N, C-alpha and C positions, 0 to 999 in steps of 0.2 A: 410493330407489325402484327404480332400474334394476336393482340387485343382487337385490332381492326378486322382480322380474319375470324375472330371468335374462337381462337385456340386457347386451351387451358394449360398446356405444357409445351416445353421446348420441342419435344418430338412431334406434337401436333402441329406446331408452327412450321417446322421443316416440311412435314408432309403436305400442309396446305400451300406452302410456297412452291413445292414441286408441282402440285396440281394446278396452281395459278400459272406457272410457267408453261405447262402443257396447253392450258386454255389459250394463252397469248400466242403460242406458236401456231396452233391450229386455226385461230381466228384471223391472224395477221396475213397480209399479202406475203407471198412466198419469199420475196427478197428480205422482208423484215423477219420472217420466221427463221430463215437461215442466219440472219444477224443475231437473233436471240440465242440460237444454238451456239454460235461462236462466242458470244459475250458470256454466256453461262459457263463455258469451258474456261475462258480466260480468268473469270472471277473465281472459279474453283481451282485455279492453278493446275489444270490438266495438261498432260503432255501429248495426249492423243484423243481424237474424237472418233467414235465408231457409230456409223449410221447403218443399222442392220434391219432389213425387211424380214418380218416374220410372216407366218401364214395369215394371221388376222390383224396384225398391227405393225407399227414401225418403232423399233427400239433405238434409243440414243444412249450410248454408254461413254463415259469419260475415264481415261486412265490417269489416276492421281497417285504420285509417289510409287509408281510401278504396279499398282493394283487397279483392276477394272471395276468401276461402279456403275450400276444402272441408274440413269438420271431421269430420262423422259420416255414415256410410252405414248406414242402419237397415233393418229388415225392412218391406216394404210393408204388411204386415198391420196394423201399429200406426198407420198414417196416419190412418184415420177417427177413432180414439180421441184421437190427439194434437190434431187439428183441433177436435174436439168440446170437449176440455178448454180450449183457448185461447178458443173461443167462449163457454164458460161464464164464464170469467174476465172476458171483455170485454162480456158481456151482448148478444151477437149472436144472431141466429136460428139455432137448431141445424138446423132442417129446410130452410133456404135454401142450396142448393148450386149454384144456376144463376146467381145474380147476385153481383157484388162487394159486400162489406160492409166498413165501417170502424168502428173503436172504439178504446177506450183502457182500460187497467187499471193499477193500482198494486199492487206486492207487495214484500215484503222478500226480498232476495237477497243472500247473503253479508253479512248484517248491515246492509244499506243499503236505504232505501226508494227503489225505482226505478219510474219511469213507463215503460210500454210503449205505443207507438202501433201499432195493428194494422190491417193491410189484408189481406183475402182476395179471391182472384179464382179463377173456375173455369178450370182448365187441362185439357189433353187427358187427363191421367192422374189427375185429381182436383184438389181445391182447393189452391192454392198460398198460403202464408201468409208475409207479411213483417212483422217487428216492428222498429220503430225504438226504440232504447234511449235514454231521456231520463234521464240520471243527473245530478242537480243537484250531486252531490258531486264529479263528475269534474273540474270546473274552475270557476274563478270568472269572472264577467263584469267584467273590468277592462280599460280601454283600455291600461294599461301592460303587460298580459300578452298582447297580441294579436300581438306580433312586429313592431310598427311602429317604424321608426327615428324618433329624436327630431324630425328636420326635417319628417317627414311627420305625426307625432303633433301637432305644434304647429298645423298647418293644420286637422287634424280637430277639435282642441279649440276652436280659434277659431270654426269653423263652427257648433259646437253651443253655444257660449257666448253667441251672440246671442239676443235676445228673440224674433226672428221669422226667417223664411226656411226654406230646406229643405236638408237633407243627403241626397243620393241615393247609394245603394250599388248597384253593378251587378255582374253575374256570373251564371254558370249555377247551377242547383239544386245544393245541397250544397257550395257554395264558402265557407261560413262567414258569409254576410251577416247571418243572424239573430243569430248570436253577437256580431257587431260592433255591431249595433243594440242588443242587450241591454246590451252594455258601455257604449255611449253613454248609454242610459237610466239605468243604475246610477250613472254619473258625475253625472247630473242629478237623481237621485232625492232630493229634500229635502222636508221637511214643508210648506214654503211654496208648493210648486208642485203643480198637478194634472196628472198624466201619465196619458194614456189610450192604449191600443193597440187596433188592429184586426188580428186575425191569422187565418190559415187554414192549420193550426190553431194554437192556443196550445201552444208546445213546452215552455216552462219557466215555472214560476210565480215571479213577482217580487214580493217583499213591498213593499207601499206603492204599487203601480202597478195601475191599473184595467185589467185585460186582458179583451178581448171577442173572442169567436170568431165569425167570419162563418158564415152557413149559407145558401149559394145555393139549397138545396132549397126554402126558404121565402121566397126572394127577399130575404134579408138579405145583401147583397153588400158589397164594399168601398165602392162608391159610395153605396148607401143608408145604410150604417153611418156613413160619414164625414159625410154630410149631417146625421145625428142628433147625431154627436159634437160638432160645432161649437156645438151648443146646450147642451153639458154644461159650459160654462165651463172649457175646457181651456187649460193653458199650453203643454203639449207633447203632440203627437200622433204616434204611430207607426202608419204604414199598412204592413202586411206586404208588399204588392206592388201596384204600379201596372200594371194589366192592360189598361186601356182608356182611351179619351179622357175619358169622364165622370169616372173616378177621378182622372185626371191633372189635369183642370180644377179639381176640388174641392180637391185637395191643394195646387195652386199658389195657389188663391184663399185657402185657410187660411193659407198661408205669407205671403201679402201682407197679411193682415188681423190681424197681431199674434200669430200662433202659430208656434212652432218645430215643424217637421214633419220626421220621419225616415222614409224609405221606400226601397224597392228596385225595380229594373227589370232585366229580362233583356237585357243587351247584353254584348258581349265585352270592351269597354274603357270607360274613364271618358268619353273624348271621344265615344264612340258613343252615349251616353245623350241628348245634346242633339239630334242629328238624329232619333233615334227619337221623342222627344217632339214635335218639329216635324212629323214624318210623321203622328203621331196627330192633329194639328190644333191643337196649342198654339202660340200666336203667340210668336215669338222675344222680343219686348219683355217679355212676361210672364215668360219663363224667366230673362232676365238680371236682372229685378227680384226674382224669388222664390227663386232657387237660390243658396245660399252656397258650396257645394262639391260636387263629384262624386268618388266613389271607386270603384275597381274592385278586386276581389281574387280570389285563388285560394288553395287549401290545398295545401301541399307536405309530403311526409313528411320528418321530421327524421332525420339520421344518428344511430344509436345511439351514445351517449357512451362506452359501455364498449368498443366495438370499432372506433372511428373511427381511420382511418389516412390519412396523406397519400399521394397516388398521382400518378404521372406522367400528364400530360394530352397527348393527340395535338396536334401543332403547329397543325393547322387549327382545332381546338376552342378552343385557347388564343388564337389570333389573332382568331377570331370574337368571343370574350368580350371581348378588349381593345378591338376595334373598337366593340362595343356600348356600352362604358362611356366611350369617348373623347368622346362628345357631352355628358357631364356636366361642369359647371364644376369646376375644380380644387379650389375651396373646399368643394364638396359631398363630393368624394372624400376630401379631407383630414379633414373632420369624421367621415366614416364609417371612417377608418383604412384606406383602400384605396390601395395602390401598384400601378400598372399595370405596373411593371417587376419586381415581385416577387410574382407571382400563384401561389397554392398552391390545390390542389384536394384533396378528400377523398372517401372512401367508407367504408361500414361493412362489415367483413369478415364479419359474422354471428357471433353468439355465443348462449349460453343465455339471456342477459338479454333479447335481442330476438327470440327464437325463430328464430335463424339468418336473419333477414330483412335485417339491416344497417340497418334503420330502426326508430325507436320514437317514436310521437307525431307530431303535425303542427303546423305553424306557417303563418302567412299571408304571401303576397307581395301588395303593394299598388301602385296608382298613384292619387295623390290630386291633384285639380286645383281650386284656388280660382278663382273667376271674376274674374280681373283685368280692368282696364278694357279692355285690348287684346283679350282673349278675348271679352269682352262685345260689343265692336265687330264681331268676326268672326261671332258668333252672330246679331247683328242683321241682318247682310248675308247670312245663310244660307250661310256658307262650309262646305265639306264637312269631315268629321271629320279627314281627313288634315292639313288646314290648321290646325285647332284643335290637333291633336297636336304639330305642328312648333312652334307658338307656345308651347305649354305646356312643351316641351323647352327652348326658348330661355330660358324664365323659371325653369328649374331643376327641372322636374318629373322625378321618378324613375319611369320606366315599370315595369310589372310585370316585364318580362323583365330589366331592369337590377336591380331589387330582388332578383329571384331569383338572378342571377349574383353579386351582392354577398353574399347569404346563403350561396351556395356557396363563395365565397372565404373566408368566415369559418368554414367548417366546420359550418354549421347544416344544410345540405341538399346535394344533389349536382346537378351540371349536368344529368345525365340526367333527374332528377326535375323540374327547372324546365322543361326542354324538353317533357317529357311533358304537364304541366298547361297550359302555354302553347299547345301545339298542339291541345289539346282545345277 
């Protein structure tokens, strides 16, 4: 392709391909132009498409592995037609440009049926559109493919193998909580159980599972939906997010009355979830009776396997990593194949396979805490999260930071990437 375009280097080829894509988009009928934008995103393994009107042009950016990259710079004159085409696909109001709108559509791109979740907002230079790409074929929802070490996975599986109780996942938006919940549900999805979910919105369709989307505009919230769901004879309930005291109380009550409940909460760490629920007004004795385990997670970019190389590490970073792992029991380090006296670090040099980024794909880093007897005692006496964390570490918990460092030592990710997501 580079020779056909007259390019002399790989960088020149990529630049010319981008320019060619821009020419195609601007010259094509609008329906085809939008198709090219979608196809470009799917082929680049993007999770989101941002269509952003600027003062003099139209910028298209793609989020790949959690990072936004500028992809196309188009003529501003095609912006209204591009937005109109997306609104037609999504059944949004064409004449409403002053208010945000949300919708969803499905189309075939690159031979695959892809769902797109669309959000429009009025910006200073025109309507900005963001499309979340929901590709069911991009990955399977399996607990064994989440990047969880066996010692952590056994805790997670034990928590969801019980007939009742709650598994709580914590972390910021976009950290992979929903995928982990879906993996748990897929593991539990059998003909003899009734699984019901409450989501906002439903991101992926799961065969054999009753998925329900809340609609706060008509007062169908997580709380009101959960109140109705318990009358639907459920065995397993997934609540997309606990946002308030009422939802928390209903979820805990369901977990205490014979249902297995899976849900999420926005806190930075696993131990931070307990004080957050107490602050919401949930009594500690209910939490220790109703919660089986709490897990926190983040997503880190994986080093490209094609250009991965071992690198020297600054002595301070090496000593900091060693100090972080020294609190783990020797038995845990041995099971994970980690030697603190022979630590190696890696990075990706960048190649055609990964678009010269050095990374390709993402995996999760976790911390998972079962509610042991000692931790339950600390919760009952309302001890702060720092005390809970120290006790969990004494019992062998691998923290998210430790999990990330171990994955860096195994050449899965980089120390820099771990520090980036932990600091967020």
